C-alpha positions as a printed Julia matrix, in Angstrom:
138×3 Matrix{Float64}:
 -68.42  -79.53  -4.76
 -70.93  -77.6   -2.63
 -69.76  -79.46   0.52
 -66.22  -78.32  -0.22
 -67.34  -74.7   -0.64
 -69.27  -74.82   2.64
 -66.26  -76.33   4.44
 -63.95  -73.71   2.95
 -66.32  -70.89   3.91
 -66.59  -72.25   7.46
 -62.8   -72.47   7.75
 -62.38  -68.9    6.52
 -65.07  -67.62   8.86
 -63.56  -69.34  11.92
 -60.07  -68.11  10.98
 -61.32  -64.52  10.71
 -62.88  -64.78  14.17
 -59.59  -66.05  15.61
 -57.7   -63.22  13.93
 -59.85  -60.73  15.83
 -58.71  -61.97  19.27
 -56.41  -59.52  21.01
 -52.75  -60.49  21.46
 -51.89  -62.4   24.63
 -50.03  -60.28  27.17
 -46.8   -61.45  28.81
 -46.64  -64.54  26.55
 -49.43  -66.07  28.61
 -48.06  -65.4   32.08
 -50.44  -64.31  34.83
 -49.74  -60.59  35.53
 -51.02  -60.85  39.11
 -48.55  -63.66  39.91
 -45.61  -61.25  39.66
 -47.04  -59.43  42.68
 -48.5   -62.34  44.67
 -45.92  -65.07  43.98
 -42.91  -62.87  43.22
 -42.47  -64.69  39.92
 -44.28  -65.23  36.63
 -46.71  -68.16  36.55
 -48.27  -69.44  33.32
 -51.93  -68.58  32.96
 -54.74  -70.67  31.52
 -56.49  -69.75  28.27
 -59.77  -70.59  29.99
 -59.26  -67.92  32.65
 -58.74  -64.66  30.79
 -59.59  -60.97  30.78
 -59.27  -58.51  27.89
 -57.84  -55.13  28.83
 -56.14  -52.32  26.93
 -56.11  -54.2   23.58
 -54.52  -57.34  25.08
 -55.74  -60.61  26.56
 -54.38  -61.49  29.97
 -54.34  -65.11  31.12
 -54.55  -66.11  34.78
 -53.47  -69.1   36.84
 -56.58  -68.86  39.05
 -60.02  -67.3   39.1
 -58.96  -65.36  42.22
 -56.11  -63.69  40.28
 -58.51  -62.86  37.45
 -60.84  -61.19  39.96
 -57.93  -59.24  41.48
 -56.93  -58.02  38.04
 -60.49  -57.15  37.0
 -60.92  -55.0   40.12
 -57.73  -53.01  39.43
 -56.18  -53.69  35.99
 -53.91  -50.61  36.04
 -52.22  -52.0   39.15
 -51.21  -55.28  37.48
 -50.84  -54.46  33.77
 -47.19  -54.46  32.63
 -45.84  -51.04  31.71
 -45.37  -50.25  28.0
 -47.71  -53.06  26.87
 -45.05  -55.58  27.91
 -42.27  -54.23  25.68
 -38.69  -54.15  26.94
 -38.28  -51.11  29.18
 -34.6   -50.63  28.35
 -35.2   -50.89  24.61
 -38.01  -48.37  24.8
 -35.75  -45.93  26.67
 -33.57  -45.97  23.54
 -36.54  -45.57  21.2
 -36.68  -49.26  20.23
 -39.84  -51.36  20.6
 -38.2   -54.65  21.55
 -39.98  -57.81  22.66
 -39.51  -58.58  26.33
 -38.89  -61.89  28.07
 -41.65  -62.11  30.71
 -39.32  -64.05  33.02
 -37.01  -61.02  33.28
 -38.86  -58.4   35.29
 -38.72  -55.91  38.09
 -41.44  -54.29  40.15
 -40.59  -50.63  40.69
 -42.84  -48.33  42.7
 -45.62  -50.92  42.49
 -45.46  -51.19  38.68
 -44.42  -54.21  36.61
 -41.61  -53.68  34.1
 -40.31  -56.42  31.81
 -37.02  -56.61  29.93
 -35.53  -58.46  26.98
 -32.63  -59.84  29.05
 -31.02  -59.82  32.48
 -28.45  -57.36  31.09
 -31.23  -54.98  30.04
 -32.73  -55.19  33.55
 -29.29  -54.61  35.12
 -28.84  -51.52  32.98
 -32.15  -50.13  34.23
 -31.2   -50.88  37.84
 -27.89  -49.02  37.42
 -29.4   -46.0   35.63
 -32.6   -44.68  37.26
 -33.03  -42.1   34.47
 -33.65  -44.96  32.04
 -37.16  -45.45  33.43
 -38.02  -41.79  32.89
 -36.69  -41.97  29.32
 -38.82  -45.05  28.63
 -41.91  -43.26  29.92
 -41.02  -40.29  27.7
 -40.73  -42.54  24.64
 -43.94  -44.48  25.28
 -46.86  -43.77  22.98
 -49.8   -46.01  23.81
 -52.13  -47.15  21.04
 -54.35  -44.36  19.81
 -51.9   -41.61  20.8
 -49.91  -39.91  18.05
């Protein structure tokens, strides 16, 4: 009986530690790869960096170092939410394979249609920025 209690306590303790890990940004894609490779590349859980309440994964140690030296340059705008959705006041999940780099910033979208809409309407980006309330801001 006591072995079962110890095992249960250990399982609960390890689960609570896992629950405290920040969410993974860009569904595990390397944020630097969008800029260096022109496309998203899957990162490795073993090469990571926590920034702005999210965990970023990287495909190489070199990309991790690039990110660590300038995280604001590589971090996706709006915590990786769909830019078009946010412009309409909706916090929609984005597909990290649908992206656009605009003025040196990474924007992700929920679909190719959402990205096309942003490309056709430049005011959409300004509306998204106006709607964005980062964590901790009311």
